[in-house]
TIVO-2410 file (N, C-alpha, C; in nm, 3 decimals):
# residues 145
REC num residu      c1      c2      c3 atome chaine
REC   1      M   1.457   4.840   1.280     N      A
REC   1      M   1.461   4.739   1.176    CA      A
REC   1      M   1.526   4.613   1.232     C      A
REC   2      S   1.461   4.503   1.207     N      A
REC   2      S   1.513   4.375   1.256    CA      A
REC   2      S   1.587   4.303   1.145     C      A
REC   3      W   1.699   4.244   1.182     N      A
REC   3      W   1.777   4.167   1.085    CA      A
REC   3      W   1.725   4.025   1.069     C      A
REC   4      F   1.646   3.984   1.161     N      A
REC   4      F   1.595   3.848   1.160    CA      A
REC   4      F   1.445   3.849   1.132     C      A
REC   5      K   1.405   3.757   1.049     N      A
REC   5      K   1.262   3.745   1.022    CA      A
REC   5      K   1.199   3.669   1.137     C      A
REC   6      R   1.088   3.717   1.178     N      A
REC   6      R   1.016   3.648   1.284    CA      A
REC   6      R   0.942   3.530   1.224     C      A
REC   7      K   0.953   3.420   1.292     N      A
REC   7      K   0.880   3.302   1.247    CA      A
REC   7      K   0.735   3.318   1.290     C      A
REC   8      K   0.648   3.275   1.200     N      A
REC   8      K   0.507   3.278   1.235    CA      A
REC   8      K   0.483   3.172   1.341     C      A
REC   9      K   0.396   3.206   1.429     N      A
REC   9      K   0.358   3.111   1.533    CA      A
REC   9      K   0.285   2.995   1.466     C      A
REC  10      F   0.329   2.875   1.497     N      A
REC  10      F   0.268   2.756   1.439    CA      A
REC  10      F   0.127   2.740   1.494     C      A
REC  11      E   0.035   2.725   1.402     N      A
REC  11      E  -0.103   2.702   1.441    CA      A
REC  11      E  -0.147   2.569   1.385     C      A
REC  12      F  -0.183   2.482   1.475     N      A
REC  12      F  -0.229   2.349   1.435    CA      A
REC  12      F  -0.373   2.358   1.388     C      A
REC  13      D  -0.397   2.311   1.268     N      A
REC  13      D  -0.532   2.310   1.212    CA      A
REC  13      D  -0.580   2.165   1.213     C      A
REC  14      G  -0.657   2.131   1.314     N      A
REC  14      G  -0.703   1.994   1.332    CA      A
REC  14      G  -0.788   1.944   1.217     C      A
REC  15      D  -0.872   2.029   1.161     N      A
REC  15      D  -0.957   1.988   1.050    CA      A
REC  15      D  -0.874   1.957   0.925     C      A
REC  16      R  -0.777   2.041   0.899     N      A
REC  16      R  -0.691   2.019   0.782    CA      A
REC  16      R  -0.607   1.893   0.801     C      A
REC  17      F  -0.556   1.874   0.920     N      A
REC  17      F  -0.477   1.755   0.950    CA      A
REC  17      F  -0.562   1.628   0.934     C      A
REC  18      A  -0.683   1.629   0.987     N      A
REC  18      A  -0.773   1.513   0.976    CA      A
REC  18      A  -0.807   1.484   0.830     C      A
REC  19      A  -0.831   1.588   0.752     N      A
REC  19      A  -0.862   1.569   0.610    CA      A
REC  19      A  -0.743   1.506   0.537     C      A
REC  20      E  -0.622   1.552   0.569     N      A
REC  20      E  -0.502   1.496   0.504    CA      A
REC  20      E  -0.482   1.350   0.543     C      A
REC  21      V  -0.503   1.318   0.669     N      A
REC  21      V  -0.488   1.179   0.715    CA      A
REC  21      V  -0.591   1.091   0.644     C      A
REC  22      M  -0.713   1.134   0.636     N      A
REC  22      M  -0.817   1.054   0.570    CA      A
REC  22      M  -0.786   1.037   0.422     C      A
REC  23      Y  -0.736   1.143   0.358     N      A
REC  23      Y  -0.697   1.134   0.217    CA      A
REC  23      Y  -0.586   1.031   0.200     C      A
REC  24      R  -0.489   1.033   0.290     N      A
REC  24      R  -0.376   0.938   0.280    CA      A
REC  24      R  -0.420   0.795   0.306     C      A
REC  25      V  -0.510   0.774   0.401     N      A
REC  25      V  -0.558   0.638   0.429    CA      A
REC  25      V  -0.637   0.586   0.309     C      A
REC  26      R  -0.727   0.668   0.255     N      A
REC  26      R  -0.800   0.626   0.135    CA      A
REC  26      R  -0.703   0.601   0.021     C      A
REC  27      G  -0.603   0.687   0.008     N      A
REC  27      G  -0.502   0.670  -0.096    CA      A
REC  27      G  -0.425   0.540  -0.081     C      A
REC  28      L  -0.394   0.503   0.042     N      A
REC  28      L  -0.324   0.376   0.066    CA      A
REC  28      L  -0.406   0.259   0.015     C      A
REC  29      F  -0.536   0.259   0.047     N      A
REC  29      F  -0.622   0.150   0.000    CA      A
REC  29      F  -0.634   0.151  -0.152     C      A
REC  30      L  -0.648   0.270  -0.211     N      A
REC  30      L  -0.657   0.279  -0.356    CA      A
REC  30      L  -0.527   0.237  -0.423     C      A
REC  31      D  -0.414   0.286  -0.371     N      A
REC  31      D  -0.284   0.253  -0.428    CA      A
REC  31      D  -0.253   0.104  -0.415     C      A
REC  32      S  -0.312   0.040  -0.316     N      A
REC  32      S  -0.291  -0.103  -0.296    CA      A
REC  32      S  -0.365  -0.186  -0.400     C      A
REC  33      Q  -0.447  -0.119  -0.479     N      A
REC  33      Q  -0.522  -0.185  -0.586    CA      A
REC  33      Q  -0.621  -0.289  -0.533     C      A
REC  34      L  -0.671  -0.267  -0.413     N      A
REC  34      L  -0.767  -0.359  -0.354    CA      A
REC  34      L  -0.906  -0.331  -0.408     C      A
REC  35      Q  -0.983  -0.438  -0.426     N      A
REC  35      Q  -1.123  -0.419  -0.464    CA      A
REC  35      Q  -1.195  -0.355  -0.346     C      A
REC  36      D  -1.293  -0.277  -0.376     N      A
REC  36      D  -1.372  -0.209  -0.273    CA      A
REC  36      D  -1.285  -0.123  -0.181     C      A
REC  37      A  -1.188  -0.055  -0.240     N      A
REC  37      A  -1.094   0.026  -0.161    CA      A
REC  37      A  -1.166   0.132  -0.079     C      A
REC  38      F  -1.267   0.196  -0.135     N      A
REC  38      F  -1.338   0.300  -0.061    CA      A
REC  38      F  -1.413   0.241   0.058     C      A
REC  39      S  -1.476   0.127   0.038     N      A
REC  39      S  -1.547   0.062   0.149    CA      A
REC  39      S  -1.450   0.021   0.258     C      A
REC  40      L  -1.336  -0.033   0.218     N      A
REC  40      L  -1.235  -0.073   0.317    CA      A
REC  40      L  -1.182   0.048   0.393     C      A
REC  41      S  -1.164   0.159   0.324     N      A
REC  41      S  -1.113   0.278   0.392    CA      A
REC  41      S  -1.214   0.330   0.494     C      A
REC  42      V  -1.343   0.319   0.463     N      A
REC  42      V  -1.446   0.361   0.559    CA      A
REC  42      V  -1.442   0.269   0.682     C      A
REC  43      I  -1.424   0.139   0.658     N      A
REC  43      I  -1.411   0.045   0.770    CA      A
REC  43      I  -1.289   0.081   0.855     C      A
REC  44      A  -1.183   0.131   0.788     N      A
REC  44      A  -1.061   0.170   0.860    CA      A
REC  44      A  -1.075   0.304   0.932     C      A
REC  45      G  -1.188   0.373   0.911     N      A
REC  45      G  -1.212   0.495   0.988    CA      A
REC  45      G  -1.219   0.624   0.910     C      A
REC  46      T  -1.207   0.619   0.778     N      A
REC  46      T  -1.220   0.743   0.702    CA      A
REC  46      T  -1.368   0.772   0.676     C      A
REC  47      T  -1.394   0.892   0.631     N      A
REC  47      T  -1.531   0.928   0.597    CA      A
REC  47      T  -1.560   0.886   0.453     C      A
REC  48      A  -1.685   0.860   0.425     N      A
REC  48      A  -1.726   0.829   0.288    CA      A
REC  48      A  -1.713   0.956   0.204     C      A
REC  49      V  -1.690   0.938   0.075     N      A
REC  49      V  -1.675   1.054  -0.014    CA      A
REC  49      V  -1.779   1.045  -0.126     C      A
REC  50      S  -1.804   1.158  -0.187     N      A
REC  50      S  -1.898   1.163  -0.299    CA      A
REC  50      S  -1.837   1.093  -0.420     C      A
REC  51      D  -1.920   1.065  -0.519     N      A
REC  51      D  -1.871   1.000  -0.640    CA      A
REC  51      D  -1.768   1.086  -0.712     C      A
REC  52      E  -1.788   1.217  -0.710     N      A
REC  52      E  -1.693   1.309  -0.776    CA      A
REC  52      E  -1.557   1.305  -0.708     C      A
REC  53      V  -1.558   1.310  -0.575     N      A
REC  53      V  -1.432   1.304  -0.500    CA      A
REC  53      V  -1.367   1.167  -0.518     C      A
REC  54      A  -1.448   1.063  -0.518     N      A
REC  54      A  -1.394   0.928  -0.537    CA      A
REC  54      A  -1.325   0.917  -0.673     C      A
REC  55      E  -1.384   0.975  -0.775     N      A
REC  55      E  -1.323   0.970  -0.908    CA      A
REC  55      E  -1.191   1.047  -0.910     C      A
REC  56      M  -1.188   1.165  -0.847     N      A
REC  56      M  -1.064   1.243  -0.840    CA      A
REC  56      M  -0.956   1.166  -0.765     C      A
REC  57      E  -0.992   1.105  -0.651     N      A
REC  57      E  -0.894   1.031  -0.573    CA      A
REC  57      E  -0.846   0.907  -0.647     C      A
REC  58      Q  -0.933   0.844  -0.725     N      A
REC  58      Q  -0.892   0.729  -0.806    CA      A
REC  58      Q  -0.792   0.772  -0.912     C      A
REC  59      Q  -0.815   0.888  -0.974     N      A
REC  59      Q  -0.721   0.940  -1.073    CA      A
REC  59      Q  -0.587   0.973  -1.009     C      A
REC  60      D  -0.590   1.032  -0.888     N      A
REC  60      D  -0.466   1.060  -0.815    CA      A
REC  60      D  -0.390   0.931  -0.787     C      A
REC  61      S  -0.463   0.828  -0.747     N      A
REC  61      S  -0.403   0.699  -0.717    CA      A
REC  61      S  -0.340   0.638  -0.842     C      A
REC  62      D  -0.410   0.646  -0.954     N      A
REC  62      D  -0.356   0.593  -1.079    CA      A
REC  62      D  -0.223   0.659  -1.114     C      A
REC  63      K  -0.214   0.789  -1.091     N      A
REC  63      K  -0.089   0.861  -1.118    CA      A
REC  63      K   0.023   0.815  -1.023     C      A
REC  64      R  -0.012   0.795  -0.895     N      A
REC  64      R   0.089   0.750  -0.798    CA      A
REC  64      R   0.140   0.610  -0.834     C      A
REC  65      V   0.049   0.521  -0.867     N      A
REC  65      V   0.088   0.383  -0.898    CA      A
REC  65      V   0.166   0.379  -1.029     C      A
REC  66      Q   0.132   0.464  -1.122     N      A
REC  66      Q   0.203   0.468  -1.249    CA      A
REC  66      Q   0.351   0.501  -1.228     C      A
REC  67      K   0.381   0.583  -1.127     N      A
REC  67      K   0.520   0.619  -1.099    CA      A
REC  67      K   0.604   0.499  -1.052     C      A
REC  68      I   0.537   0.397  -0.997     N      A
REC  68      I   0.613   0.283  -0.943    CA      A
REC  68      I   0.581   0.152  -1.014     C      A
REC  69      E   0.500   0.156  -1.120     N      A
REC  69      E   0.456   0.031  -1.181    CA      A
REC  69      E   0.571  -0.053  -1.234     C      A
REC  70      H   0.683   0.009  -1.270     N      A
REC  70      H   0.797  -0.069  -1.317    CA      A
REC  70      H   0.861  -0.152  -1.206     C      A
REC  71      L   0.827  -0.123  -1.080     N      A
REC  71      L   0.879  -0.200  -0.967    CA      A
REC  71      L   0.792  -0.322  -0.934     C      A
REC  72      I   0.672  -0.325  -0.986     N      A
REC  72      I   0.575  -0.428  -0.947    CA      A
REC  72      I   0.622  -0.570  -0.977     C      A
REC  73      P   0.686  -0.599  -1.092     N      A
REC  73      P   0.735  -0.737  -1.112    CA      A
REC  73      P   0.833  -0.782  -1.003     C      A
REC  74      L   0.921  -0.693  -0.962     N      A
REC  74      L   1.015  -0.727  -0.853    CA      A
REC  74      L   0.940  -0.747  -0.722     C      A
REC  75      I   0.849  -0.657  -0.691     N      A
REC  75      I   0.770  -0.668  -0.568    CA      A
REC  75      I   0.688  -0.796  -0.570     C      A
REC  76      L   0.630  -0.829  -0.683     N      A
REC  76      L   0.550  -0.950  -0.697    CA      A
REC  76      L   0.635  -1.075  -0.671     C      A
REC  77      T   0.754  -1.078  -0.727     N      A
REC  77      T   0.844  -1.192  -0.705    CA      A
REC  77      T   0.882  -1.205  -0.559     C      A
REC  78      Q   0.913  -1.094  -0.497     N      A
REC  78      Q   0.955  -1.098  -0.356    CA      A
REC  78      Q   0.840  -1.136  -0.264     C      A
REC  79      T   0.721  -1.081  -0.288     N      A
REC  79      T   0.608  -1.116  -0.202    CA      A
REC  79      T   0.567  -1.261  -0.222     C      A
REC  80      Y   0.585  -1.312  -0.343     N      A
REC  80      Y   0.557  -1.454  -0.366    CA      A
REC  80      Y   0.653  -1.540  -0.284     C      A
REC  81      S   0.781  -1.507  -0.288     N      A
REC  81      S   0.881  -1.585  -0.214    CA      A
REC  81      S   0.852  -1.584  -0.064     C      A
REC  82      I   0.821  -1.468  -0.012     N      A
REC  82      I   0.793  -1.456   0.132    CA      A
REC  82      I   0.667  -1.534   0.169     C      A
REC  83      S   0.560  -1.517   0.091     N      A
REC  83      S   0.435  -1.585   0.124    CA      A
REC  83      S   0.447  -1.736   0.108     C      A
REC  84      K   0.524  -1.782   0.011     N      A
REC  84      K   0.545  -1.926  -0.008    CA      A
REC  84      K   0.622  -1.983   0.112     C      A
REC  85      A   0.726  -1.914   0.154     N      A
REC  85      A   0.805  -1.959   0.270    CA      A
REC  85      A   0.720  -1.960   0.396     C      A
REC  86      M   0.636  -1.856   0.414     N      A
REC  86      M   0.550  -1.850   0.533    CA      A
REC  86      M   0.452  -1.967   0.534     C      A
REC  87      A   0.394  -1.998   0.419     N      A
REC  87      A   0.299  -2.108   0.411    CA      A
REC  87      A   0.368  -2.241   0.441     C      A
REC  88      E   0.488  -2.260   0.390     N      A
REC  88      E   0.561  -2.385   0.416    CA      A
REC  88      E   0.598  -2.397   0.563     C      A
REC  89      L   0.635  -2.286   0.625     N      A
REC  89      L   0.668  -2.288   0.767    CA      A
REC  89      L   0.545  -2.323   0.851     C      A
REC  90      E   0.433  -2.261   0.821     N      A
REC  90      E   0.310  -2.291   0.895    CA      A
REC  90      E   0.264  -2.435   0.870     C      A
REC  91      K   0.284  -2.483   0.750     N      A
REC  91      K   0.248  -2.622   0.717    CA      A
REC  91      K   0.333  -2.719   0.798     C      A
REC  92      A   0.462  -2.690   0.809     N      A
REC  92      A   0.552  -2.775   0.888    CA      A
REC  92      A   0.512  -2.774   1.036     C      A
REC  93      K   0.473  -2.657   1.087     N      A
REC  93      K   0.428  -2.648   1.227    CA      A
REC  93      K   0.302  -2.731   1.248     C      A
REC  94      A   0.210  -2.724   1.153     N      A
REC  94      A   0.084  -2.799   1.165    CA      A
REC  94      A   0.110  -2.949   1.160     C      A
REC  95      M   0.206  -2.991   1.080     N      A
REC  95      M   0.238  -3.134   1.070    CA      A
REC  95      M   0.292  -3.189   1.202     C      A
REC  96      R   0.363  -3.105   1.276     N      A
REC  96      R   0.417  -3.150   1.406    CA      A
REC  96      R   0.306  -3.172   1.508     C      A
REC  97      T   0.194  -3.105   1.489     N      A
REC  97      T   0.083  -3.120   1.583    CA      A
REC  97      T  -0.011  -3.233   1.541     C      A
REC  98      E   0.021  -3.297   1.432     N      A
REC  98      E  -0.057  -3.409   1.379    CA      A
REC  98      E  -0.199  -3.368   1.341     C      A
REC  99      V  -0.216  -3.242   1.310     N      A
REC  99      V  -0.345  -3.194   1.260    CA      A
REC  99      V  -0.342  -3.206   1.109     C      A
REC 100      E  -0.442  -3.272   1.054     N      A
REC 100      E  -0.450  -3.291   0.909    CA      A
REC 100      E  -0.513  -3.168   0.845     C      A
REC 101      V  -0.436  -3.099   0.762     N      A
REC 101      V  -0.485  -2.981   0.691    CA      A
REC 101      V  -0.470  -3.008   0.542     C      A
REC 102      P  -0.577  -2.994   0.467     N      A
REC 102      P  -0.571  -3.024   0.323    CA      A
REC 102      P  -0.477  -2.929   0.249     C      A
REC 103      D  -0.418  -2.979   0.140     N      A
REC 103      D  -0.325  -2.900   0.062    CA      A
REC 103      D  -0.389  -2.774   0.002     C      A
REC 104      D  -0.516  -2.782  -0.036     N      A
REC 104      D  -0.579  -2.665  -0.095    CA      A
REC 104      D  -0.590  -2.550   0.005     C      A
REC 105      F  -0.594  -2.581   0.136     N      A
REC 105      F  -0.592  -2.476   0.238    CA      A
REC 105      F  -0.461  -2.401   0.231     C      A
REC 106      W  -0.349  -2.473   0.219     N      A
REC 106      W  -0.218  -2.409   0.217    CA      A
REC 106      W  -0.199  -2.326   0.091     C      A
REC 107      E  -0.256  -2.372  -0.020     N      A
REC 107      E  -0.248  -2.293  -0.143    CA      A
REC 107      E  -0.326  -2.161  -0.126     C      A
REC 108      L  -0.443  -2.170  -0.067     N      A
REC 108      L  -0.523  -2.050  -0.041    CA      A
REC 108      L  -0.452  -1.959   0.060     C      A
REC 109      Y  -0.395  -2.018   0.165     N      A
REC 109      Y  -0.321  -1.943   0.266    CA      A
REC 109      Y  -0.206  -1.865   0.202     C      A
REC 110      Q  -0.131  -1.933   0.118     N      A
REC 110      Q  -0.018  -1.869   0.051    CA      A
REC 110      Q  -0.066  -1.759  -0.042     C      A
REC 111      S  -0.171  -1.785  -0.117     N      A
REC 111      S  -0.224  -1.688  -0.212    CA      A
REC 111      S  -0.276  -1.563  -0.141     C      A
REC 112      R  -0.349  -1.582  -0.032     N      A
REC 112      R  -0.402  -1.467   0.044    CA      A
REC 112      R  -0.289  -1.386   0.107     C      A
REC 113      N  -0.189  -1.455   0.160     N      A
REC 113      N  -0.075  -1.384   0.217    CA      A
REC 113      N  -0.004  -1.301   0.111     C      A
REC 114      Q   0.014  -1.359  -0.006     N      A
REC 114      Q   0.080  -1.286  -0.113    CA      A
REC 114      Q  -0.004  -1.165  -0.156     C      A
REC 115      D  -0.134  -1.185  -0.172     N      A
REC 115      D  -0.220  -1.074  -0.212    CA      A
REC 115      D  -0.212  -0.958  -0.113     C      A
REC 116      M  -0.218  -0.990   0.016     N      A
REC 116      M  -0.216  -0.885   0.118    CA      A
REC 116      M  -0.078  -0.819   0.126     C      A
REC 117      T   0.026  -0.899   0.117     N      A
REC 117      T   0.161  -0.843   0.124    CA      A
REC 117      T   0.188  -0.755   0.003     C      A
REC 118      L   0.150  -0.802  -0.115     N      A
REC 118      L   0.169  -0.724  -0.237    CA      A
REC 118      L   0.093  -0.591  -0.228     C      A
REC 119      A  -0.032  -0.598  -0.186     N      A
REC 119      A  -0.113  -0.476  -0.174    CA      A
REC 119      A  -0.050  -0.378  -0.076     C      A
REC 120      A  -0.006  -0.427   0.038     N      A
REC 120      A   0.053  -0.339   0.139    CA      A
REC 120      A   0.182  -0.275   0.089     C      A
REC 121      V   0.267  -0.352   0.026     N      A
REC 121      V   0.395  -0.299  -0.022    CA      A
REC 121      V   0.374  -0.197  -0.133     C      A
REC 122      V   0.291  -0.230  -0.231     N      A
REC 122      V   0.265  -0.136  -0.341    CA      A
REC 122      V   0.201  -0.008  -0.288     C      A
REC 123      G   0.102  -0.022  -0.200     N      A
REC 123      G   0.037   0.096  -0.143    CA      A
REC 123      G   0.133   0.183  -0.065     C      A
REC 124      C   0.215   0.121   0.019     N      A
REC 124      C   0.312   0.198   0.100    CA      A
REC 124      C   0.415   0.268   0.014     C      A
REC 125      I   0.470   0.197  -0.085     N      A
REC 125      I   0.571   0.260  -0.171    CA      A
REC 125      I   0.511   0.376  -0.248     C      A
REC 126      A   0.391   0.358  -0.302     N      A
REC 126      A   0.326   0.467  -0.377    CA      A
REC 126      A   0.304   0.589  -0.288     C      A
REC 127      Q   0.260   0.565  -0.165     N      A
REC 127      Q   0.238   0.677  -0.072    CA      A
REC 127      Q   0.370   0.744  -0.034     C      A
REC 128      M   0.474   0.666  -0.007     N      A
REC 128      M   0.603   0.725   0.031    CA      A
REC 128      M   0.663   0.807  -0.082     C      A
REC 129      V   0.649   0.759  -0.206     N      A
REC 129      V   0.698   0.836  -0.320    CA      A
REC 129      V   0.620   0.966  -0.332     C      A
REC 130      D   0.489   0.960  -0.315     N      A
REC 130      D   0.405   1.078  -0.327    CA      A
REC 130      D   0.436   1.182  -0.219     C      A
REC 131      I   0.461   1.136  -0.099     N      A
REC 131      I   0.491   1.227   0.012    CA      A
REC 131      I   0.632   1.284   0.001     C      A
REC 132      G   0.720   1.214  -0.070     N      A
REC 132      G   0.857   1.258  -0.086    CA      A
REC 132      G   0.954   1.190   0.008     C      A
REC 133      L   0.909   1.084   0.074     N      A
REC 133      L   0.996   1.011   0.166    CA      A
REC 133      L   1.084   0.909   0.094     C      A
REC 134      L   1.051   0.880  -0.032     N      A
REC 134      L   1.123   0.780  -0.109    CA      A
REC 134      L   1.132   0.829  -0.253     C      A
REC 135      T   1.250   0.813  -0.310     N      A
REC 135      T   1.269   0.849  -0.450    CA      A
REC 135      T   1.290   0.721  -0.529     C      A
REC 136      V   1.213   0.707  -0.634     N      A
REC 136      V   1.223   0.590  -0.719    CA      A
REC 136      V   1.282   0.634  -0.851     C      A
REC 137      G   1.384   0.563  -0.894     N      A
REC 137      G   1.448   0.597  -1.020    CA      A
REC 137      G   1.360   0.567  -1.139     C      A
REC 138      P   1.400   0.616  -1.254     N      A
REC 138      P   1.320   0.593  -1.375    CA      A
REC 138      P   1.332   0.447  -1.420     C      A
REC 139      R   1.245   0.413  -1.510     N      A
REC 139      R   1.252   0.280  -1.568    CA      A
REC 139      R   1.383   0.265  -1.642     C      A
REC 140      R   1.438   0.148  -1.630     N      A
REC 140      R   1.560   0.121  -1.703    CA      A
REC 140      R   1.524   0.049  -1.832     C      A
REC 141      P   1.594   0.080  -1.938     N      A
REC 141      P   1.564   0.008  -2.063    CA      A
REC 141      P   1.602  -0.139  -2.047     C      A
REC 142      N   1.540  -0.222  -2.126     N      A
REC 142      N   1.571  -0.365  -2.120    CA      A
REC 142      N   1.714  -0.384  -2.170     C      A
REC 143      V   1.799  -0.420  -2.078     N      A
REC 143      V   1.940  -0.439  -2.111    CA      A
REC 143      V   1.971  -0.587  -2.093     C      A
REC 144      K   2.026  -0.646  -2.197     N      A
REC 144      K   2.065  -0.786  -2.188    CA      A
REC 144      K   2.200  -0.795  -2.120     C      A
REC 145      R   2.208  -0.886  -2.026     N      A
REC 145      R   2.336  -0.903  -1.953    CA      A
REC 145      R   2.404  -1.028  -1.997     C      A
***
């Protein structure tokens, strides 16, 4: 009789690992709330999925995002500040080179940066919460200070 339990020999299942990675990559695009998330995930290297699987994965994503939706106003404010500062910095650099760039370009630049930053942050946080790498507290009631 042995006093110690024998550990099972670890067996790497490449197919299962690949499926999990593809699920997580598709989930990242879905959680990021990007339009055409499935198409973008295929461009990123995942396999296409059936309509039934796509619907299930969209429902999973909705549940993940719902867990962090109370953080989105804060994330939105922070990504706006970062993207605005980045646009102003790039605009200042362009002015030193005496290249004339219209103001509407900088507005679009700032808007696109914010959209991408917001999508990346929301997607990453939703995935980290789902995997268990990050714990997000519950919503706090509106408290006047």
